[in-house]
N, C-alpha and C positions, 0 to 999 in steps of 0.2 A: 504494500500500500504506500502511495506517495505521501510525502510529508503533509502536503496541503489537505489531502483526503483524511489523514489522521487527525489533523486539527479540526476539520469540518465535521467529523464523525458524531460528536455529541449533539450537534444541532442540524444534522442532515435532513431530518423530516421537516423541521422548521424552515430550512432553506428551500425545500421543494415548495412549500406553501408560499414563501416569499416570492419565488420566481413566477409562480402562477399569478399572484396578485400584481406583481410588477408589470407583467405583460398586459393584463387587463386594464390597469390604470393608465397606461400610456397609449391605449388604442384611440384612434381619431377617425372622424368621418372624412377628414380632408385627405384626399388621395396622395398628394405629395408628402404631407406630413407622415402619413401612415407608411409610405415607402421608406422614409428616413428611419422611422422607429423600427420597422421590420429589419432593415439593414443592420441597425445597432444590435438587435437581438441575435444576429448570426454569430456574433463574437462578444458575449457578455463580459468577458474577462474573468479574473479569478474571484471576483466578488469578496475580496478580503474585508472590506469595510462593513457590509451587512453581517458578515460572519463574526466580526469583532463585536458589533453591537449585541448580537445574540449570546456570544460566549461571555461577554461582560455581564449581561443580564443573568446568566446562569450562576454567576458567582454569588448573587444575592437573592435570587428567586427563580421565577419561571419566564419562559419566552411567551408573554401574553400578547394581546392585540396591540397594546401600546408599543411594545418593543418592535413588532412587525412594522407599525406605522413609522417609527423612528428609522428603522433600517431602510424602508422605502424612500423616505425623505432624503436621507444622506446619500444613498446610492444614486438617486435622481439628480441631486445637486452635483455629485461627482461626475456623472455622465454628461450633464449640461456643460460643466466646466471643460470637459475634454473636447466636446463638440466645438465650443467657442475657442479653445486653445488652438485647435487645428486650423481655424481661420486666421488667428493672430500669427501663428508660426508658419503659415502656408504649408502645412504638412499634408501630404497626399496619402499617407498610410496611417492606420490605427488598428492595432491588434491583428496585424497580418492581412487586413482588408483595406480597400480604398476608404479614405475618410469621407464623411458626409459632404464636406465642401468639394472634394475631388469628384465624388460620384454624381452629385446633383449640382450644387453651386454654393458660393459663399452666402448668398441671400437666404437660401433654404436652410443652410447650416445655422446661421444666426437665429432665424425664426424657430427652427426645431429646438435649438438650445434654450431659447426663451420659453417655449412651450413646456419642455421638460422641467425647467426651473420653476415655472408656475405650479406644476404638478407637485414638485417637492414641497413648496410652501403650503399647498393644500393638504398634503399628508401630515405635515407638521401641525397645522391648525386643527386637524381632526383629533389630535391627542388631547385637546382642550387643556394643555399644560403650557402656561406662558413661559416657563423656564426653558422648555424644549424649543419653542418658537424663537425665543431670544437667542439661544445658543446657535441655532441653525442660521438665523439672519446674520449674526455676527460672523459666523464661519464664511458665509458668502462674501462678506466684505474683506475678510482676511485673505481668502483665495484670490480675489481681484487685486488686492494690494501686493500679494506675492508675485503675481504675473506681471504687474507693472514694474515692480522692483527688478525682476529678471530682464524685462525689456530695457530698463535704464542701463543695465550692465551688459547688454548684449554686445558681443564682439570686443569687449574690453579685456585686455590681457592683464589688467591691474586688479581684477576681482580678488579680494582677500578671502581667506578661509572663513573668517567670521561673517563676511557678507554672504558667502555661499550658504552657510548654515542658517542665516537669517531668512534667505529665500526658501530653502526647503522646509524650514519650520513653519512658514506661512502657507506654502503650497501643498505640502504632503503631510507633514507631521500634525498640522492643525486638524486635518480631517480625521486622522486616526485618533487623535486625542478626544475630539468631540464624539466620535463614534463610541469610544470606550466609556466616556462620561455619561452619555445619554442612555446607553444600554443599562447602566446601573440605575439611573433615575427613573427610567420607564418601568423597570421591574420593581420599584419601590424601595430602592436603596437610599441611604442617607447622603447628604451633601459631602460629608467627610469621605465616605466610601467612593463616591463619584470622583472626588478630587484625586484620590490615590490612583484610581483606575485611569483617569485622564493623563496623569504623569506617565504611567505605564504605556498608554497608547501613543503618547508623543515620542517616546524612545523607540517604540516599534516602528513608527512612521519614519523616523530618521534612518533607522537601519534599513528599512524597505527601500528608501530613496537611494541610499549609498549603494546598495546591491544593484539597483536598476542602473545607476550611473556607471558602475563597473562593467555591467553587461553590454553597455553601449560600445565598448571597445573589444568585444569578443569576436569570435569567428563565425557565429551563427546568429540569425535573427531570433529574438525572444519577444515576440509581440510587436516589435518595431524594427525598422531597418537598422543595420549596424552603422554606427557613427552618425546617426541622425542628429544627435545633440550638437556635435561639432559642425555639421553642415548648417544648422540653424543658428550658429554663433553662440550657443550656450556653453559657458565655461563651467564644467563640473569638477568635483574634487580631484579625480585622476589627472585632469589637465592642469589644475592649479598646482598640484604637487610636481608634475613634470616640468612646468615653467619655473618653479622655485628651485628645482634641483638641476636645471639644464646648464 
């Protein structure tokens, strides 16, 4: 059994429920929008974030309907950010398939991302928990700030290690942190328990991004073309270290 499947095992049944509701929630009567959504469903990714929501919930209680709604909201927010990122970065590949912007157009990609984002906020609102809505709203702001910070430093050979970690803390680690925090809160855990889990999630997110950045310089594609970060002018930690020791 692969490592990811071992991690997923305690919540495998709940993840099946999540995927069914995820597909239903994103259905649209608009033909072009539905085409974009169906394309995204062909490569859903590892779904680490909803998995983390549920596993965090299991540390204090059960995976209830609130937890599922939180998982939906966060995965939709993540998906919307990826669709928009591909427009910003002019990326033509995502998870081994053409990006929405490459397959359809930038216009469709932006609007599809907006649609998915609005669905994320709807799922958050359905929890009737203002704390959850606030955390997800702030997360959206943090993700946007992280993307802008990365754009500011694009093609800069002077990007420091601390600036790099600031970017990934906003873009990747924040999503993992909020996923872990809200999993606990949605399952009835205390604020103190949620805070501890949020710190754990942040560290997992940093490790996840470091691993992804190293894979960018491998010999085989792992969901994205090799050296795509370098082609897009993104300086990651391997490049920063290489420049500092050249």
